[in-house]
N, C-alpha and C positions, 0 to 999 in steps of 0.2 A: 947377146945383145937384145934379142926379142923378149927374153924373160925380164930383163931390167926395165924395158919400156912398158911391159905389161904390169909389172909391180908398181911403177910410177903412176900409171893410169888408175890402178886400183886404189892407191893411196890418195890420189887427187879426188876421186869420187867419194871415198870414205870421209876425207876431211871436209869436202863440200857439204855432205849430208849432215855433218856434225855442227855446222855453223848455227849460231843462235842469234836472234834479233838482239841488238844491243839495248833496245828499249824495254822489251817485254820478256825476253828469254825464250820465246817460241822458236823451235827448231825450223830452220829454213833449208830448202833444197836448192838454193841458188848460191852464187858467190857473193851476193849482197850481204851487207852487215845488218840489214833490217828485214823484217818480215814484209810481205807485200803491202799491208795496210800502212805500216810506218814508213816504208820506202815511198809510197805515194804521197803521204803527208809531207815528208821532207822535200820531195820534188815540188809540191805545191807551194811550200814555204819559200824555196829558192826562187821559184817563178814569180812569186808575189813581192819578194823583198825589194826589188828594183822599183816597182810602182809605189810601194809604201814609202821608200826613201825619197822618191821624187815628190810625193804628196806632202811629206813632212818637212821638206827642204833638205834635211840631213838627218839620217837615222842610223845609229850603229846597230850591229846585229843584236847586241844585248838589249838595246832599247826596243827593237822589233820584237824580240822574244817576250820581253816584259809586257808589251802592249797586247800581244796575242794571248798571253796567260790571263790578262784582266778582262778580256772581252767575253761576255756571256755567249756570243754567237760562235765562238771558236769551238770546233769539234773536239771530241775526246782524243782522237789519234794525234791531232796537231798539238794539243796540250801535252800529251805524253812526250812527244818529240821535243817540244819547246822546253819542257822541264828537264829532259835529258841533256839537251844542248846547253842549258844554263849552267849545268854542272860540268859539262864536257865541251867547252867552246871550240876546242881544236877539231871537233867532228863536223863543224859547220862546213 
């Protein structure tokens, strides 16, 4: 029984280390699907969406992403994530 548990732990660690960011392909050492930079950008986008939606009266996620991509002030990581999410809306 201990051997099986040890093998499962080794496999979990191995699989975790092989994860790659869905946006840029950089290997991550966490269980997140994104590297630290893109995870932070996604979190900021989630945090901002409610305020943007309120300010615009009604805003879909697609509309939000489109507006982010058009703004000069939008940072590169946010644009990377917005582009990815435009093609993969189920990841929102």
